[in-house]
C-alpha positions in Angstrom: -28.0 20.1 3.6 -26.8 18.8 0.2 -28.6 16.4 -2.3 -26.9 13.0 -3.6 -26.7 12.8 -7.1 -25.8 9.4 -8.2 -24.5 8.9 -11.9 -24.3 5.4 -13.3 -22.3 4.4 -15.9 -20.8 1.4 -17.5 -17.1 3.2 -18.5 -17.9 3.2 -22.0 -16.6 6.4 -24.0 -20.2 7.7 -23.9 -20.5 7.5 -20.8 -17.2 8.5 -19.5 -17.8 12.0 -22.0 -21.1 12.4 -20.1 -19.0 12.0 -16.6 -16.8 14.8 -17.8 -19.4 16.8 -18.7 -22.5 16.5 -16.4 -21.6 15.0 -13.2 -18.4 17.2 -12.9 -20.8 20.1 -13.9 -23.3 20.0 -10.7 -22.6 22.5 -8.0 -20.5 21.1 -5.6 -22.0 23.1 -2.9 -25.7 21.7 -3.8 -24.8 18.2 -4.7 -22.5 14.9 -3.3 -22.1 13.5 -6.9 -21.4 9.9 -6.4 -20.2 7.9 -9.6 -21.1 4.4 -9.9 -19.1 2.4 -12.6 -21.7 -0.9 -12.9 -19.5 -2.6 -15.0 -17.0 -2.8 -12.2 -19.6 -2.8 -9.1 -22.5 -5.3 -10.8 -23.9 -5.7 -7.4 -25.4 -2.2 -7.7 -27.6 -2.9 -10.7 -30.1 -4.1 -8.7 -30.2 -0.5 -7.0 -29.8 1.2 -10.5 -32.9 -0.8 -11.6 -34.9 0.0 -8.6 -34.2 3.9 -9.1 -35.9 3.4 -12.4 -32.3 3.4 -14.5 -32.9 1.6 -17.9 -30.0 2.4 -19.3 -26.4 4.1 -18.8 -25.3 6.8 -18.7 -27.9 8.1 -16.3 -28.2 10.6 -13.4 -30.5 10.2 -10.7 -31.2 13.3 -8.9 -33.6 14.0 -6.2 -35.6 10.8 -7.3 -35.6 11.5 -11.0 -33.8 9.5 -13.5 -32.0 11.3 -16.0 -31.0 8.8 -19.2 -28.4 11.3 -20.9 -27.4 8.8 -24.0 -27.8 5.3 -24.9 -24.8 3.7 -23.7 -25.7 0.5 -22.7 -29.3 -1.2 -21.4 -28.8 -2.5 -17.8 -29.5 -5.9 -19.0 -26.2 -5.9 -20.7 -24.2 -5.2 -17.7 -26.0 -8.2 -15.5 
C-alpha cells in the first residue's frame, strides 16, 4: 500500500528547486506525492499548520514534517 507524501510550497525559487530535487526523487512505487502550492491554495494553509508545518518548503511523510529550507513562514501565506 502506498503512503501519501505531501509537499507544501509557496512557489518561490527555493520551493521549486526543493520540489524538483526532493519530492520528485521519492520512489513512486512507495509514495503518492501530492504537491500543494499554498500561494494558490490558501484554503490548505490551516491543514499544513495542523500537520506541523511552520515554513515552506516542507514535506510531510508518515506524519513527520521535514522542513527543507526556509523559503517563507506560513504566516506570510495567510
